[in-house]
N, C-alpha and C positions, 0 to 999 in steps of 0.2 A: 690318055683319054679314058681308058677302061677303068683306071683307078679312081678317077673323079666320078664316074658313073656308079661304081660300087660304093663309094663313100656317100654319095647323094642318096642312093637307094637305102643304105643302112640307116642314115639319119631319118629318112622318111618312114622307115619301118619302126624305128624307136618312137618317133612322134605319134604314129598311129597307135602303137601299143599304150602309150601314156594316155592318149585320148580315150581309147577303149576301156582302160582301167578306170578312168574318171567317170565315164558314163555307166559302166557296170556297177560301180560302187554306189552311185546315185540311185540307180534303178532298184538295186537290191535292198537298200536300207531305208527308203522313204516312200511315202505315198504322196500323190500330187497335192493334196490339201495341206500337207505339213512341210512344204518347201520353204526354207528360210533364205535370207539374202546371201548367206555363205554358199548355199547350195546353188544358187543362181550363178554366182561367180565361178563355181566349179564347172557348171555346164558351159559357160562361155569359154573358159580355159580349155575344156575338152574340145569344143568346136574349133578353137584356134589351132589346137594340135592336129585335128583332122585336116584343117585347111592347109597347114604347113606340109603335111604328108602328101596331100593331093598335088600341091604346087611343085614340090620337089620331085615327085614321081613323074609328073607331066614334063617337067624340064629335062629330067634324066632320059626319058624316052625320046624326046625331040633331038637330043644331041648324040644319039647312038648311031 
């Protein structure tokens, strides 16, 4: 049980880092008026990574 919790939290942390890297890249390199469709897809993908991290962290805490 503890190994499953550690694995789930590790995956959540990696998903969070990927989402954070996508958001920080987007914020650092563009202004709002210059956002392209590729940048929008990057924002959606980063949001999905944050969602995955939140769900995995919440499920991991519930099973402890």
